[in-house]
DOLUMMAR-236556 format. One record per residue (C-alpha): residue number from 0; x, y, z; residue in three letters. Coordinates in steps of 0.05 Angstrom, whole numbers. Layout:
# DOLUMMAR-236556
  pos      xx      yy      zz  code
  NUM       X       Y       Z   ALA
...
END
This chain:
# DOLUMMAR-236556
  pos      xx      yy      zz  code
    0    1948    3402    1439   MET
    1    1972    3371    1374   LYS
    2    2030    3387    1329   ALA
    3    2063    3362    1265   ILE
    4    2139    3361    1269   ILE
    5    2192    3348    1216   LEU
    6    2252    3304    1234   THR
    7    2295    3257    1193   GLY
    8    2257    3279    1128   GLY
    9    2192    3251    1156   LYS
   10    2131    3286    1187   GLN
   11    2099    3262    1252   TYR
   12    2033    3281    1285   LEU
   13    2046    3285    1359   VAL
   14    2013    3304    1424   SER
   15    2040    3306    1496   GLU
   16    2055    3236    1522   GLY
   17    2064    3205    1452   THR
   18    2120    3155    1444   THR
   19    2148    3148    1373   LEU
   20    2207    3121    1335   TYR
   21    2247    3171    1293   VAL
   22    2309    3168    1251   GLU
   23    2371    3163    1296   LYS
   24    2388    3228    1333   LEU
   25    2457    3246    1360   ASP
   26    2432    3255    1434   VAL
   27    2447    3212    1494   GLU
   28    2393    3170    1528   GLU
   29    2355    3207    1583   GLY
   30    2371    3275    1553   LYS
   31    2321    3321    1523   GLU
   32    2317    3342    1450   VAL
   33    2280    3402    1420   VAL
   34    2244    3398    1353   PHE
   35    2240    3469    1325   ASP
   36    2214    3451    1256   LYS
   37    2140    3452    1273   VAL
   38    2094    3451    1212   LEU
   39    2027    3457    1249   MET
   40    2007    3473    1320   LEU
   41    1933    3465    1338   ASP
   42    1909    3480    1267   GLY
   43    1955    3540    1258   ASN
   44    1994    3522    1196   VAL
   45    2062    3556    1185   GLY
   46    2095    3578    1121   ASN
   47    2136    3534    1122   PRO
   48    2145    3530    1198   TYR
   49    2106    3559    1254   VAL
   50    2142    3617    1287   ASN
   51    2166    3609    1359   ASN
   52    2139    3537    1365   ALA
   53    2178    3483    1399   LYS
   54    2165    3411    1415   VAL
   55    2208    3381    1472   THR
   56    2219    3306    1478   ALA
   57    2257    3258    1523   LYS
   58    2303    3207    1490   VAL
   59    2284    3137    1517   LEU
   60    2332    3092    1478   LYS
   61    2371    3079    1414   HIS
   62    2369    3015    1374   GLY
   63    2362    2981    1307   LYS
   64    2300    2954    1272   ASN
   65    2291    2883    1249   LYS
   66    2335    2863    1190   LYS
   67    2304    2868    1121   ILE
   68    2330    2825    1065   ARG
   69    2344    2856     997   ILE
   70    2352    2812     935   PHE
   71    2370    2843     869   LYS
   72    2356    2799     809   TYR
   73    2360    2806     733   VAL
   74    2324    2753     693   ASN
   75    2363    2702     654   LYS
   76    2432    2726     679   GLN
   77    2462    2686     735   LYS
   78    2518    2737     747   SER
   79    2471    2793     769   THR
   80    2440    2762     832   ARG
   81    2458    2800     896   LYS
   82    2432    2791     967   SER
   83    2443    2839    1024   GLN
   84    2410    2858    1091   GLY
   85    2398    2925    1124   HIS
   86    2380    2945    1197   ARG
   87    2357    3018    1202   GLN
   88    2378    3054    1267   PRO
   89    2325    3090    1306   TYR
   90    2314    3133    1368   THR
   91    2255    3122    1413   LYS
   92    2228    3189    1441   VAL
   93    2171    3211    1486   GLU
   94    2139    3279    1475   ILE
   95    2139    3318    1540   THR
   96    2120    3389    1522   LYS
   97    2089    3426    1462   ILE
   98    2092    3502    1461   GLY
END
């Protein structure tokens, strides 16, 4: 059974047993989280969501991705060079039940 869920402004194609990294969720590690915004369930497309469909997942861990470097630059102007870094937080979840 496959489903497409919406979380963190992104869509994910999942099936039972799938492990994925999503935008940080405010749930403790080891707890379960329910995704109720299901866009598709086994080819049944909702408008915009499928009625009475839920995807249950277990939170495995929280963390941060590798640092990305951002460098802003305007040509021929030394005063407008700026460097910064960013580490996006994530939550690793495992899909346990689709229904």
